[in-house]
N, C-alpha and C positions, 0 to 999 in steps of 0.2 A: 767355343772355336767354330763350331758349325751350328747354325740355327735355322730351323725351317722358316722359309720366307713365303713361298707360294706353291700351290699345286695346280698344274695345268691339265685340263681334261679335254677329251675330244676323240682320242683313239678308241676304236671299238673292239680291239683285240690286243693280245700281248705285244709288247714293244721290245725289240732286240738290239736296236742300234741308235747311236747318237753321233753327231758331228758338228763342229763349229763352222760358220760361214767365213767368207773373206771379210765380211763386215763385222766389227766388234758389236756384241750384243744380239747377234742373230745366230740361231742354231737350228739343227734339223733332227727329226726323229723318224723312225720307220720300223715296221714290224710285220705283223700278220694281217694287216688290213689294206694292203695293196696301194699305199700311197706314201710319199715322203712329205712330211709336214714341216713347215717353216714356222718358227716361234720368235717372238721378240722378248729379250730380257729387260729392255727399257720399259716396255709397257706391260710385261708379264702377261702376254696374250698371244693367242693364235693369230698368225698372219695370213697363211694360205696353204693349200695343198700345192707343194712345189711341182710335183710331177706324179702322175699315176704310174703304177707298175703292174706287171701281169702276175707276179707271184710274191710270196713273202720275202721281205728284205732281212737278211741276216747280218749285213755289215754295211757301214757307210765309211768312206775315207775321202778326205779332201786333200788335194794337192794343188796349190796355187788357186786358180779360179775354176778348177774342175772338181766335181763331186762324183765319186765312183759309187755305184749302187749295186751291191752284190746280192744275188737272189737265190732262192731255193731251187729255181729252175736250172741253175748253173750259169745263167747269163750275168754279165756285168755291164750295166749301162753307164755311159759317160754323159754327165749333165754339165753344160757350161753355165756357170753362175752369172757371167756377164751377159751372154747372149740369151740366157734363160731358155735353153732347149737341149734336147738330147742330141749329141753330135756323133756318137758311136755306140755300138753294142759289141762287146767282146764275148766270143763264143768258143769255148774249149771244154770246160768242165761238164761232166755228165750228171753230176749231182750238185747239191747246194754248195755255194761258196760262203765260207765262214769268216774269212779275213782277207784283207787287202792292205798292202803297204807300198809306198813309193820309195825308190832309191834314187835320190835326186842327182847324185854325181854321175850316174850312168843313164839318167833319163829313162828309167825303167820302172815297171810296176810288177809286184809279185802277188799272186793270188793262190789260195789253197782252200781245201774244204773236205766235203764228205767223201769224195772219190779218192782221197789220199795222194793226189798229185799236186805238184807245184807248177804254176805256169808263170813265165816271164814275158811281159809285154813291153813293146816300145811305147813310150809316152809321146813320141814324135808322130807316129802314124797308126798307133794301136795294133800293129801287127804282132802276132805271136812269135817271139824270138826263140823260145826254148821251153821245154817242159820235161819234168822228171818225176818218177814215182818216189814218194817218201816212205809211206807204209801202205799196206793193203786196206787200211781203214781211215777213219777221219783224222784230219789235221785241223785243229781248232783255232790256233792262234799263231800270229807272226809278230816278231819284234825285230827291229833293225837297230844295230849298234849306233852309238853317237857319231862315229867316224864313217858309218855306212859300209864298213869293210866286212861285217859279219851279219848273218841273218839267223835268228833262232826260230825254230818251228816247234810248237807244242802239240804233241801227238796223243792219240787215244790210248796208246799202249803205255802211257805214263813216262815216256822218254822225251827229253828235249834234244833236238838235233840241231847242231850248229853248222852252218854252211858258209863258205867264202862267197861274198857277192861278186868277186872277180870272175869266177868260173862255175860257181854253184857246186863246188866239190864239198863233200862232207868232211868237216874238220874233226868233230867229236860228238859223242852222245853222253848226255847227263842223265844218270839213273839214280833216283832217290824216291820219287813219288810212287805211290802204290796204285793210283787210279789215274784216269785221263787228265792231261794238262788242259786247263781251260783259260788261263791268262798268263801272259809273260810280258815283262817290260825291262828295258835297260834303264838304269838310274841316270838322271841328268848329270850327276857328278862323274859318270863314266867308270865307276870302280866296282859295280856289281850288276848282275842280272837277277831279277826276282821273278819267281814263278808261283802260280797258284793252281790248285788241282781240285778234282772232285773229292780228294781225300781230306779237304778242308785245311790243308797245310800251306803255309807260305815257306818257300825255300830261297835262300840267298846264296848266290854263286859269285865268288870273287872274280875280278877281271885283272889281267887277261887270261888267267889260267883256269877259270871255271871250277874252282874248288868250292865244295859246299862249306860255307862258313857260319850259317845260321839257319835255324828252322823254327817256325812259330806255329802252334796250333791256333790258327787265327779265327776260324769260324766253326759252326756246327755241321755245315754241309758245304757243297762245292763253291769255290771262289770263282766268280764269273768276270770280274773286272779289277784291274789294278791301274790306278792313274796317279802320276806324280804331279804335284802342284807346279805351275809354270815357273815360279820364282822362289818359293819358300821351301824349307827342308821337311816336307810332309808328303805322304801319299795316302790315298784312300782306297779301300777295297769294298766290294759288295758281294753278296752271296745268295745262294738258294735259301739260306736260313732267314731271309727277309731283313737282314741287318746291313748297315753301313758302318765301317770303322775307319778312323783316322789315325795314322801311325807317324812316328818320327822317321824321317828318311835316313838318319844317321844312327840313332839309338834303337830303332825298331820298338820303341815304347808305344803302348796304346794310349792315345790321348782322348778319344771320344768314341762313344757307341751311340748310334741312332737306330732305334728299333722299337716297335710297338710293345715288345716284351719287356723293354727297359723303361716303359712309360714315357717315351718321347714320341714325337711325330714320326711316322714311318710308313713303309709300304706293307700291304697286307698279303703279298705273294712274293715269289722269287724276284730278286732284283738282278736284272740281266746286264745292265750297262751303266757306266759312269763316265762323265767328262767334266773337266774344269772349263769354265768360261775363259776366253782368250786373255782377259785381264786378271784372272785369278780370283776375282771377287766372289764367284759363285761355284758351287759344286752342283751338278745336274745329275739326277738319277732316274731310272725308269725300269719297268719290268712287266711281269705277267698281270699285274693289277690294272694295266692300261693307263697308268698315271705317269706324268712327268713332274718330278718334285724339284724345287729350287731351294738350295741351302746357301745362306750367306756365310762367308768365311772371314773370321777375324782372328788372326794368330796371336 
């Protein structure tokens, strides 16, 4: 189902973030070596350093033709992929920004990170519209529900906090994980939220009531990324344990393990991020070993 296709080299330090471009077959990576790199899936090759940055990049997020670059410094740079230049720099966070998501119906952007605050930005003029404290420590991950009415924040205290996107009021807190939340995603089907943690557990929360309906001892160490396939009923996870796993999105059955320990191709260090290519033909992984690995997907 997943088969190693190619390994891309060039980064000099650990890589933390991946994002697809507006053009199918083009994606970006960034991490601890102060540059966002553009790659081609068509040619399986380095294209160029898209833009230099002043500090490590913890997250990349694309909204339409804009690429948001979240940095350890607390700054978020806005890169226009059509004009190929930085068009704005968002400054609010005092520490590293770990995640960014857009809320299209409100034309807003939400960011959060090591300072424990959430910031809401206008996508029209990049002004700071609102900010609020979530916890006194790190907020690692953001997920936006399919209808964009709710926003889930994964926190260092092991709690998932659900907010209304209308007024950013707290709706509920989900408590089951024993260690910090490191990955959260709403399912494409819209009937559950799935979370991953440093406790190596996957937890499944039903919607709309957020009841815990399933839990899986998924990895040996922290789960750093959960990504649903764009069209097929599967999702992939990756972990500090250097493994990638492919799961059924309906039955939560484990279909594939990719790991050097299982005698397959794989990463030699912690895997920090996964994305699917826009067309769903490839899974892309990266991590502390400075490699970007491309896996072909055949369900």
